[in-house]
C-alpha positions as CSV (number, residue, x, y, z in Angstrom):
1,M,12.0,3.6,-24.0
2,T,14.0,1.4,-26.4
3,A,13.3,-2.2,-27.3
4,G,16.7,-3.3,-26.0
5,A,16.0,-1.8,-22.5
6,V,12.7,-3.8,-21.9
7,P,13.1,-6.5,-19.3
8,A,11.9,-10.1,-20.1
9,G,8.3,-10.6,-19.3
10,L,7.3,-7.0,-20.0
11,S,6.0,-5.3,-23.1
12,P,6.0,-1.6,-24.0
13,T,2.5,-0.2,-24.6
14,R,0.7,3.1,-24.8
15,V,-1.6,3.8,-21.8
16,V,-4.0,6.5,-20.7
17,R,-3.5,7.6,-17.1
18,H,-6.5,9.2,-15.3
19,R,-5.4,11.5,-12.5
20,E,-7.2,14.4,-10.9
21,G,-9.9,14.4,-13.6
22,A,-7.4,14.5,-16.5
23,A,-6.6,11.8,-19.0
24,V,-2.9,11.8,-20.1
25,E,-1.4,9.4,-22.7
26,A,2.0,7.9,-21.8
27,D,4.4,5.0,-22.7
28,D,4.6,2.3,-20.0
29,L,5.5,-1.3,-19.5
30,V,2.9,-4.0,-18.8
31,A,3.5,-7.5,-17.6
32,D,3.1,-10.2,-20.2
33,E,0.8,-13.1,-19.2
34,V,0.6,-16.4,-20.9
35,P,-1.3,-19.6,-19.9
36,V,1.0,-21.9,-18.0
37,A,0.1,-25.6,-17.4
38,M,1.8,-27.3,-14.4
39,V,2.3,-30.9,-15.2
40,Y,3.8,-33.3,-12.7
41,N,4.5,-37.0,-13.6
42,G,2.4,-36.5,-16.8
43,I,-0.7,-35.2,-14.9
44,T,-1.8,-31.6,-15.4
45,Q,-2.3,-30.1,-11.9
46,V,-3.3,-26.6,-12.8
47,V,-3.4,-24.1,-15.7
48,M,-3.0,-20.4,-14.8
49,L,-1.9,-17.1,-16.3
50,A,1.6,-16.1,-15.4
51,T,4.4,-13.8,-16.5
52,P,6.8,-16.0,-18.5
53,A,9.8,-15.0,-16.5
54,D,11.3,-17.4,-13.9
55,L,9.0,-20.3,-14.8
56,G,11.4,-22.8,-13.3
57,D,11.2,-21.1,-9.9
58,F,7.4,-20.8,-10.3
59,A,7.1,-24.6,-11.0
60,L,9.3,-25.4,-8.0
61,G,7.4,-23.1,-5.6
62,F,4.0,-24.4,-6.8
63,G,5.2,-28.1,-6.5
64,L,6.5,-27.5,-2.9
65,T,3.5,-25.5,-1.8
66,E,0.9,-27.9,-3.1
67,G,2.8,-30.9,-1.6
68,L,3.6,-32.4,-5.0
69,L,7.3,-32.2,-4.1
70,A,8.7,-32.9,-0.7
71,E,12.0,-31.1,-1.4
72,P,13.5,-29.1,-4.3
73,A,15.7,-32.1,-5.4
74,E,12.5,-33.9,-6.5
75,L,12.0,-31.5,-9.4
76,L,14.0,-33.3,-12.1
77,G,13.3,-30.9,-14.9
78,V,11.2,-28.1,-16.3
79,G,10.1,-28.0,-19.9
80,F,8.6,-25.3,-22.1
81,V,6.5,-25.7,-25.1
């Protein structure tokens, strides 16, 4: 596995897989998780752990699901710090 082939939001790591009573070391990819604060109109609505890929879609989906946005056009911007 080469660094250039790793998709965004994933990190290569060494893991131990336990199968049928045996432990085997292997290379694998694990999802990155970072704290994400959803702030709408200057008010923090929630902080959760999320994979840092597609955060714009995540913000839009959260805003619509929670009733903070009535339609996608109401999301005027997404910022990252």
